C-alpha positions, 0 to 999 in steps of 0.5 A, a space after each residue: 409189747 410195750 417195750 417194743 413200742 418204746 423202742 420203736 418210738 425212740 427209733 423214730 425219734 432218732 430217725 427224725 433227729 438224724 433227718 432234721 440234721 441232714 436238712 440243715 447240713 449234708 442233704 440240704 440240696 436233696 431236700 430242696 428237690 422235694 419242695 413243692 413247685 408252689 414253694 420253690 422260691 422259699 425252698 431253703 426256708 422250707 427245708 431249714 424250717 422242716 429240719 428244725 421241726 424234725 429235730 424238735 419232734 425227734 427229741 420230743 419222741 425220745 424225751 417227753 414220755 409223759 406227752 407221748 400220745 400228744 407227740 405221736 399225734 403231732 408227728 403223724 400230722 407232720 408226716 401228713 403235712 410234708 407228704 405234698 413234697 413227696 407227691 411233687 417230687 413224683 409228679 415233677 420227676 425230680 431226682 433226689 435221694 437216689 430216687 431216679 425213676 418214676 417207679 422208685 418215686 411212686 413206691 416211696 409214696 407208699 411209705 409215708 402212710 407207714 410213717 404215720 402209722 409208726 408214729 401213732 402206734 409207737 406212741 400209743 396215740 391211736 390206742 389212746 384215741 379209742 380208749 374209754 376214759 376211766 372215772 377216778 375218785 375226783 370225777 365221782 366227787 364232782 358228780 355228787 357235788 354238781 350232779 
């Protein structure tokens, strides 16, 4: 099961890196269509910034195995933070990425929580949250000294 998690983590990292590159190059205007109305005056800045963040997060998922739990939480938080863009696209009826109907834009909204789950599951972040810390020899020694 652990190898499946690792493959899923790398796949998510590759997907984020690819999407981030798209933010900076070929899909820049498409991503601008998702920027919430409140931030429309800064749409290009938002797209470029989120693209850079996606690339960094993707590379962290691929390469920072020692911090996989922390990276998992940050990636999940990122997916939550960009969700208002998806909601804005739905509410304002903006066509982008082939989402050219209210139904397709609505269906897409249900995939964002799956990305959050993917980030938390593949990195072991959710499991680490519920795991009880194991007392090591250093902990026992401190209890003896200070306890």
